[in-house]
C-alpha positions in Angstrom: -16.3 -7.9 3.5 -14.9 -8.7 0.1 -11.4 -9.9 -0.5 -10.5 -6.6 -2.2 -11.6 -4.6 0.8 -9.7 -6.7 3.2 -6.6 -6.6 1.0 -6.9 -2.7 0.9 -6.9 -2.6 4.7 -3.9 -4.9 4.9 -1.9 -3.0 2.3 -2.9 0.3 3.8 -1.7 -0.7 7.3 1.6 -2.1 5.8 2.1 1.2 3.9 1.4 3.1 7.1 4.0 1.1 9.0 6.5 1.8 6.2 5.7 5.5 6.5 6.8 5.7 10.1 9.8 8.1 9.6 12.7 6.3 11.4 11.3 2.9 12.0 10.0 2.4 8.5 13.3 3.5 7.0 15.2 1.2 9.3 13.0 -1.8 8.4 13.5 -1.1 4.7 17.2 -0.7 5.0 17.7 -3.7 7.3 15.8 -5.8 4.7 18.1 -4.6 1.9 15.1 -2.9 0.2 13.4 -6.3 -0.1 10.3 -5.0 1.8 9.8 -2.5 -1.1 9.9 -5.3 -3.7 7.5 -7.4 -1.5 5.0 -4.5 -1.3 5.3 -3.8 -5.0 4.3 -7.4 -5.8 1.6 -7.3 -3.1 0.1 -4.1 -4.6 0.2 -5.8 -8.0 -1.6 -8.9 -6.7 -4.2 -6.7 -5.0 -4.7 -4.7 -8.3 -5.2 -7.9 -10.3 -7.7 -9.3 -7.7 -9.6 -5.9 -7.5 -9.8 -5.7 -11.4 -11.2 -9.3 -11.4 -13.8 -8.3 -8.8 -14.6 -5.1 -10.8 -13.4 -2.9 -8.0 -10.4 -1.0 -9.4 -7.9 0.1 -6.8 -6.1 3.4 -7.5 -4.4 2.9 -4.2 -2.6 -0.2 -5.5 -1.4 1.8 -8.5 -0.1 4.6 -6.3 1.4 1.9 -4.0 3.4 0.4 -6.8 4.7 3.8 -7.7 5.5 4.5 -4.1 7.5 1.3 -3.8 9.3 1.9 -7.1 10.5 5.4 -5.9 10.7 4.3 -2.2 14.6 4.0 -2.4 14.7 7.8 -2.3 14.5 8.6 1.4 12.3 11.7 1.7 10.2 11.0 -1.4 9.7 7.4 -0.4 8.4 8.5 3.1 6.0 11.0 1.5 4.8 8.4 -1.1 4.2 5.7 1.6 2.2 8.2 3.6 0.1 9.3 0.7 -0.5 5.6 -0.3 -1.4 4.6 3.2 -4.0 7.4 3.4 -5.5 6.6 0.0 -5.7 2.8 0.8 -7.2 3.2 4.2 -9.8 5.8 3.1 -10.7 3.6 0.1 -11.0 0.5 2.4 -13.1 2.5 4.8 -15.4 3.7 2.1 -15.7 0.2 0.8 -16.4 -1.2 4.2 -19.1 1.5 4.9 -20.8 0.8 1.5 -21.1 -2.9 2.3 -22.0 -2.6 6.0 
């Protein structure tokens, strides 16, 4: 499994956890919105690594957008859900290709 695929799995799972309606919101609020900043930077790192490995990750771009607008409650929840789905499907397809 490539580093990009592994990072897609990790970011997808993290986004899915942030998408849990009450728990994800409580985690973000309790952290003073720092989890959104962390995930934005994490998606940026994954995007840079994936570009270097010639495996562009649209999920990372969507993830950066999701974390930028994540401070808006309902829109943030929807964006985190969409991002998690995109990343997990992309990681699953990458895993299936390699395996």
